[in-house]
C-alpha positions as CSV (number, residue, x, y, z in Angstrom):
1,M,0.0,0.0,0.0
2,S,1.3,3.5,-0.8
3,R,1.4,5.6,2.3
4,A,0.8,8.7,0.3
5,R,-2.3,7.1,-1.3
6,F,-3.7,6.2,2.1
7,L,-3.0,9.7,3.5
8,I,-4.8,11.4,0.6
9,A,-7.7,8.9,0.7
10,G,-7.8,8.9,4.5
11,T,-7.8,12.7,4.7
12,L,-10.7,12.9,2.2
13,T,-12.7,10.0,3.6
14,G,-12.1,11.0,7.2
15,G,-12.7,14.7,6.6
16,V,-16.1,13.9,5.0
17,A,-16.9,11.5,7.8
18,L,-16.0,14.0,10.6
19,S,-18.0,16.7,8.9
20,L,-21.1,14.5,8.5
21,L,-20.8,13.2,12.1
22,G,-20.5,16.8,13.4
23,W,-23.6,17.9,11.6
24,L,-25.5,14.8,12.7
25,T,-24.6,15.1,16.3
26,A,-25.4,18.8,16.3
27,A,-28.8,18.1,14.8
28,I,-29.8,15.3,17.1
29,L,-28.1,16.1,20.4
30,P,-29.7,18.6,22.7
31,P,-27.9,21.9,23.1
32,R,-25.5,22.1,26.1
33,F,-26.1,25.8,26.7
34,K,-29.0,27.1,28.7
35,Q,-30.9,30.4,28.1
36,F,-30.9,33.4,30.4
37,K,-34.1,34.3,32.2
38,D,-33.9,37.8,30.8
39,P,-31.6,37.6,27.7
40,H,-32.0,41.2,26.7
41,A,-30.9,42.6,30.1
42,V,-28.0,40.2,30.3
43,A,-26.9,41.0,26.7
44,A,-27.0,44.8,27.5
45,T,-25.0,44.4,30.7
46,I,-22.4,42.2,29.0
47,R,-22.0,44.5,26.0
48,A,-21.6,47.4,28.4
49,N,-18.9,45.6,30.4
50,A,-17.2,43.3,27.9
51,P,-16.2,45.3,24.8
52,T,-14.5,42.5,22.9
53,N,-14.8,38.8,22.3
54,D,-12.9,37.1,25.2
55,I,-13.4,35.2,28.4
56,Y,-14.2,37.3,31.5
57,A,-14.4,36.6,35.2
58,A,-15.6,38.4,38.2
59,P,-14.6,37.8,41.9
60,E,-18.2,37.1,42.6
61,G,-17.8,33.7,40.9
62,L,-18.9,34.7,37.4
63,F,-17.2,33.2,34.4
64,V,-18.4,34.2,31.0
65,A,-17.2,33.4,27.4
66,V,-18.3,36.4,25.3
67,S,-18.8,36.3,21.5
68,L,-20.3,39.6,20.4
69,R,-22.3,39.5,17.3
70,S,-24.8,41.8,15.6
71,G,-28.5,41.6,16.5
72,L,-29.0,38.9,13.9
73,S,-29.2,35.3,15.0
74,P,-25.9,33.5,14.3
75,R,-27.8,31.2,11.9
76,L,-28.9,34.2,9.8
77,Q,-25.4,35.5,9.4
78,S,-23.1,34.4,6.6
79,L,-22.3,30.7,7.0
80,G,-19.7,30.6,4.2
81,P,-16.5,31.5,6.2
82,H,-17.6,29.3,9.1
83,L,-18.3,26.3,6.9
84,V,-14.9,26.7,5.1
85,G,-13.1,27.0,8.4
86,Q,-14.9,23.9,9.8
87,F,-14.1,21.9,6.7
88,I,-10.4,22.9,6.8
89,V,-10.2,21.8,10.5
90,E,-12.1,18.5,9.9
91,F,-9.8,17.6,7.0
92,A,-6.7,18.5,9.0
93,V,-7.9,16.3,11.8
94,A,-8.5,13.5,9.4
95,L,-5.0,13.9,8.1
96,C,-3.6,13.6,11.6
97,L,-5.8,10.6,12.4
98,S,-4.5,8.9,9.2
99,V,-0.9,9.7,10.1
100,L,-1.6,8.2,13.6
101,L,-3.1,5.0,12.1
102,L,-0.1,4.7,9.6
103,A,2.3,4.9,12.6
104,T,0.8,1.6,13.9
105,T,0.7,-1.9,12.6
106,I,-3.1,-2.0,13.0
107,R,-4.8,-3.6,10.0
108,S,-8.2,-4.4,11.5
109,P,-11.0,-1.9,11.0
110,L,-12.3,-2.6,14.6
111,R,-8.9,-2.2,16.1
112,A,-8.4,1.1,14.2
113,A,-11.8,2.2,15.5
114,G,-10.8,1.3,19.1
115,F,-7.4,2.9,18.8
116,L,-8.6,6.2,17.4
117,G,-11.6,6.2,19.7
118,L,-9.2,5.9,22.6
119,V,-7.1,8.7,21.2
120,G,-10.3,10.8,21.0
121,L,-11.1,9.9,24.6
122,A,-7.7,11.0,25.8
123,A,-7.7,14.2,23.7
124,G,-11.2,15.1,24.9
125,T,-10.4,14.4,28.5
126,E,-7.3,16.6,28.3
127,V,-9.3,19.5,26.9
128,Y,-12.6,19.3,28.6
129,F,-11.6,18.1,32.1
130,S,-9.8,21.3,32.8
131,Q,-12.8,23.3,31.8
132,W,-14.9,21.4,34.4
133,N,-12.2,21.3,37.0
134,W,-10.9,24.9,36.8
135,A,-13.6,26.9,35.2
136,G,-16.6,25.3,36.7
137,F,-18.2,24.1,33.4
138,P,-21.1,21.7,34.1
139,I,-20.1,18.0,34.3
140,V,-22.7,17.2,31.6
141,H,-20.7,19.5,29.2
142,M,-17.5,17.7,30.0
143,L,-18.9,14.2,29.6
144,S,-20.9,14.9,26.4
145,A,-18.0,16.7,24.8
146,I,-15.5,13.9,25.6
147,G,-18.1,11.3,24.5
148,Y,-18.8,13.2,21.3
149,L,-15.1,13.4,20.4
150,A,-14.3,9.8,21.3
151,A,-17.4,8.4,19.4
152,N,-16.7,10.5,16.2
153,W,-13.0,9.5,16.2
154,C,-14.0,5.9,16.8
155,I,-16.5,5.9,13.9
156,T,-14.0,7.7,11.6
157,G,-11.3,5.2,12.7
158,L,-13.6,2.4,11.6
159,G,-13.8,4.0,8.1
160,L,-10.1,4.6,8.0
161,G,-9.4,1.0,9.1
162,M,-11.7,-0.3,6.3
163,L,-10.0,2.0,3.8
164,R,-6.5,0.8,4.9
165,K,-7.5,-2.8,4.7
166,K,-9.0,-2.3,1.2
167,L,-5.9,-0.4,0.0
168,D,-3.7,-3.2,1.5
169,S,-5.6,-5.9,-0.4
170,T,-5.5,-4.1,-3.7
171,A,-1.8,-3.5,-3.4
172,G,-1.3,-7.1,-3.4
């Protein structure tokens, strides 16, 4: 099997899989963010005290991530740049997952799924545990984010494992 051929095919296959899985989970999973009781009052207060996009904290125990946008709903704003950026990241991650798989002797699709799922579990834990531990994010946010990452990388790993097995068999 040509390593370059697998990296190209793995990046394309994995990028599409990660994109579709991201859209699917965003569509079927409930949002992890709650609404304020009086969103207009909160938005006015935050806009008056947080002039730029950033993460703010107050000694009273408040921790807020601020993303200032116009009065339009984010869904009504231009999606083009966000979609392009998301695709670039998904394909870059797929390339990294393909490189990780190539660095192993794994040839079984199920073992590839288990390996990349475990990598996703470790990566998700590293990122999201600290948000829960230090910043006070809800535990459901941490667990769902870790689970989402591990599951998506596991499913993508299954596809990459099947691709690797197929390319191995055709190489002869």
